[in-house]
C-alpha atoms as a printed R data frame, in Angstrom:
    type eleno elety resid chain resno       x       y        z
1   ATOM     1    CA   MET     A     1   5.191 -60.331 -101.422
2   ATOM     2    CA   GLY     A     2   7.856 -59.000  -98.963
3   ATOM     3    CA   ILE     A     3   8.152 -59.168  -95.219
4   ATOM     4    CA   ALA     A     4   6.762 -56.217  -93.431
5   ATOM     5    CA   GLN     A     5   9.038 -54.180  -91.151
6   ATOM     6    CA   GLY     A     6   9.204 -55.776  -87.748
7   ATOM     7    CA   GLU     A     7   7.612 -59.002  -89.105
8   ATOM     8    CA   ALA     A     8   9.587 -62.311  -88.645
9   ATOM     9    CA   PRO     A     9  10.474 -64.186  -91.722
10  ATOM    10    CA   PRO     A    10   8.555 -67.453  -92.292
11  ATOM    11    CA   ALA     A    11   9.922 -70.527  -90.476
12  ATOM    12    CA   PRO     A    12  12.299 -72.535  -92.677
13  ATOM    13    CA   GLY     A    13  10.421 -75.299  -94.498
14  ATOM    14    CA   ARG     A    14   6.932 -73.906  -93.913
15  ATOM    15    CA   GLU     A    15   6.403 -72.767  -97.454
16  ATOM    16    CA   ALA     A    16   7.525 -76.123  -98.942
17  ATOM    17    CA   ASP     A    17   5.358 -77.958  -96.466
18  ATOM    18    CA   PHE     A    18   2.278 -75.838  -97.283
19  ATOM    19    CA   ALA     A    19   2.957 -76.399 -100.990
20  ATOM    20    CA   PHE     A    20   3.065 -80.191 -100.473
21  ATOM    21    CA   HIS     A    21  -0.189 -80.209  -98.632
22  ATOM    22    CA   ARG     A    22  -1.810 -78.047 -101.325
23  ATOM    23    CA   SER     A    23  -0.467 -80.391 -103.991
24  ATOM    24    CA   LEU     A    24  -1.945 -83.386 -102.148
25  ATOM    25    CA   ALA     A    25  -5.391 -81.659 -102.012
26  ATOM    26    CA   ARG     A    26  -5.238 -80.855 -105.687
27  ATOM    27    CA   ALA     A    27  -4.016 -84.375 -106.670
28  ATOM    28    CA   THR     A    28  -7.259 -85.784 -105.407
29  ATOM    29    CA   HIS     A    29  -9.085 -84.032 -108.326
30  ATOM    30    CA   ASN     A    30 -11.939 -83.551 -105.765
31  ATOM    31    CA   ASP     A    31 -13.251 -80.030 -106.144
32  ATOM    32    CA   VAL     A    32 -14.875 -80.039 -102.786
33  ATOM    33    CA   LEU     A    33 -11.634 -81.129 -100.982
34  ATOM    34    CA   THR     A    34  -9.617 -78.583 -102.979
35  ATOM    35    CA   ALA     A    35 -12.131 -75.724 -102.113
36  ATOM    36    CA   LEU     A    36 -11.989 -76.826  -98.383
37  ATOM    37    CA   PHE     A    37  -8.213 -76.647  -98.416
38  ATOM    38    CA   GLU     A    38  -8.273 -73.197  -99.936
39  ATOM    39    CA   THR     A    39 -10.915 -72.143  -97.351
40  ATOM    40    CA   LEU     A    40  -8.612 -73.375  -94.572
41  ATOM    41    CA   ALA     A    41  -5.340 -72.352  -96.152
42  ATOM    42    CA   GLU     A    42  -4.670 -69.371  -93.901
43  ATOM    43    CA   ALA     A    43  -5.211 -71.398  -90.694
44  ATOM    44    CA   LEU     A    44  -3.077 -74.254  -92.059
45  ATOM    45    CA   SER     A    45  -0.372 -71.803  -92.969
46  ATOM    46    CA   MET     A    46  -0.411 -70.453  -89.382
47  ATOM    47    CA   ALA     A    47  -0.410 -73.939  -88.002
48  ATOM    48    CA   LEU     A    48   2.535 -75.021  -90.186
49  ATOM    49    CA   GLU     A    49   4.349 -71.861  -89.179
50  ATOM    50    CA   ALA     A    50   4.001 -72.863  -85.414
51  ATOM    51    CA   VAL     A    51   5.092 -76.399  -86.261
52  ATOM    52    CA   HIS     A    52   8.174 -75.364  -88.186
53  ATOM    53    CA   ARG     A    53   9.232 -72.808  -85.579
54  ATOM    54    CA   THR     A    54   9.026 -75.506  -82.938
55  ATOM    55    CA   ILE     A    55  10.885 -78.281  -84.933
56  ATOM    56    CA   ALA     A    56  13.448 -76.071  -86.547
57  ATOM    57    CA   ALA     A    57  16.006 -76.798  -83.815
58  ATOM    58    CA   LEU     A    58  15.169 -80.611  -83.970
59  ATOM    59    CA   PRO     A    59  16.814 -81.988  -87.046
60  ATOM    60    CA   GLU     A    60  15.676 -85.521  -86.354
61  ATOM    61    CA   ARG     A    61  12.054 -84.325  -86.585
62  ATOM    62    CA   LEU     A    62  12.632 -82.366  -89.785
63  ATOM    63    CA   TRP     A    63  14.041 -85.598  -91.293
64  ATOM    64    CA   SER     A    64  11.095 -87.586  -90.032
65  ATOM    65    CA   VAL     A    65   8.714 -85.108  -91.724
66  ATOM    66    CA   ARG     A    66  10.683 -85.364  -94.934
67  ATOM    67    CA   ARG     A    67  10.629 -89.129  -94.846
68  ATOM    68    CA   ASP     A    68   6.942 -89.118  -94.159
69  ATOM    69    CA   HIS     A    69   6.298 -86.724  -96.991
70  ATOM    70    CA   ARG     A    70   8.319 -88.898  -99.349
71  ATOM    71    CA   ALA     A    71   6.387 -91.996  -98.336
72  ATOM    72    CA   ILE     A    72   3.121 -90.194  -98.937
73  ATOM    73    CA   TYR     A    73   4.282 -88.788 -102.285
74  ATOM    74    CA   ALA     A    74   5.525 -92.269 -103.526
75  ATOM    75    CA   ALA     A    75   2.227 -93.899 -102.576
76  ATOM    76    CA   VAL     A    76   0.284 -91.185 -104.403
77  ATOM    77    CA   MET     A    77   2.440 -91.457 -107.493
78  ATOM    78    CA   LYS     A    78   1.965 -95.290 -107.520
79  ATOM    79    CA   LYS     A    79  -1.839 -94.629 -107.084
80  ATOM    80    CA   ASP     A    80  -1.614 -96.967 -104.066
81  ATOM    81    CA   GLY     A    81  -4.499 -95.639 -101.776
82  ATOM    82    CA   ARG     A    82  -3.778 -98.047  -98.964
83  ATOM    83    CA   ALA     A    83  -0.119 -97.190  -98.785
84  ATOM    84    CA   ALA     A    84  -0.916 -93.489  -98.951
85  ATOM    85    CA   HIS     A    85  -3.488 -93.896  -96.109
86  ATOM    86    CA   ARG     A    86  -0.905 -95.822  -93.970
87  ATOM    87    CA   ALA     A    87   1.808 -93.229  -94.689
88  ATOM    88    CA   MET     A    88  -0.578 -90.315  -93.897
89  ATOM    89    CA   LEU     A    89  -1.711 -92.020  -90.593
90  ATOM    90    CA   ARG     A    90   1.913 -92.587  -89.667
91  ATOM    91    CA   HIS     A    91   2.731 -89.020  -90.311
92  ATOM    92    CA   LEU     A    92  -0.274 -87.523  -88.478
93  ATOM    93    CA   SER     A    93   0.303 -89.799  -85.536
94  ATOM    94    CA   ARG     A    94   3.873 -88.701  -85.236
95  ATOM    95    CA   VAL     A    95   2.969 -85.015  -85.387
96  ATOM    96    CA   GLU     A    96   0.218 -85.547  -82.812
97  ATOM    97    CA   VAL     A    97   2.597 -87.136  -80.363
98  ATOM    98    CA   TRP     A    98   5.151 -84.339  -80.871
99  ATOM    99    CA   PHE     A    99   2.696 -81.611  -80.112
100 ATOM   100    CA   GLY     A   100   0.526 -83.243  -77.564
101 ATOM   101    CA   CYS     A   101  -2.683 -83.484  -79.583
102 ATOM   102    CA   ALA     A   102  -5.370 -85.901  -78.530
103 ATOM   103    CA   PRO     A   103  -4.985 -89.431  -80.039
104 ATOM   104    CA   GLU     A   104  -8.588 -89.131  -81.283
105 ATOM   105    CA   GLY     A   105  -7.500 -86.371  -83.743
106 ATOM   106    CA   LEU     A   106  -8.808 -82.771  -83.589
107 ATOM   107    CA   ARG     A   107 -11.095 -83.120  -80.552
108 ATOM   108    CA   GLN     A   108  -8.390 -81.280  -78.580
109 ATOM   109    CA   PRO     A   109  -6.352 -78.448  -80.004
110 ATOM   110    CA   CYS     A   110  -2.519 -78.966  -80.269
111 ATOM   111    CA   PRO     A   111  -1.020 -76.735  -77.502
112 ATOM   112    CA   VAL     A   112   1.816 -75.387  -79.758
113 ATOM   113    CA   MET     A   113  -0.697 -74.223  -82.327
114 ATOM   114    CA   MET     A   114  -2.975 -72.613  -79.709
115 ATOM   115    CA   ASN     A   115  -0.059 -70.665  -78.312
116 ATOM   116    CA   GLU     A   116   0.708 -69.352  -81.866
117 ATOM   117    CA   PHE     A   117  -2.938 -68.260  -82.449
118 ATOM   118    CA   HIS     A   118  -3.247 -66.419  -79.115
119 ATOM   119    CA   GLU     A   119  -0.011 -64.526  -79.013
């Protein structure tokens, strides 16, 4: 699929990030979770686009995301649920701080993502 005329190319890293999240959902071997991911895939893709456009100019944040993803991946490969859970919480907490989300999670939309959806 190409880029339509006048359409911006995807933010760098967004496609790999999306593929990572999809792989995590599939790795659970949970049909319900996988179906839920696929149902929400378009919204997640849009959110990741906003995230990657925002952090593209902040290399330290890109490296933090990569480190977080490597830690999550390593824990999953070791089948260490506790380590995966800790790594995922660390990753989500970091992203919530960066984008001003409520510490309680999804009770309040992240401002950067809301701007993306309403433009």
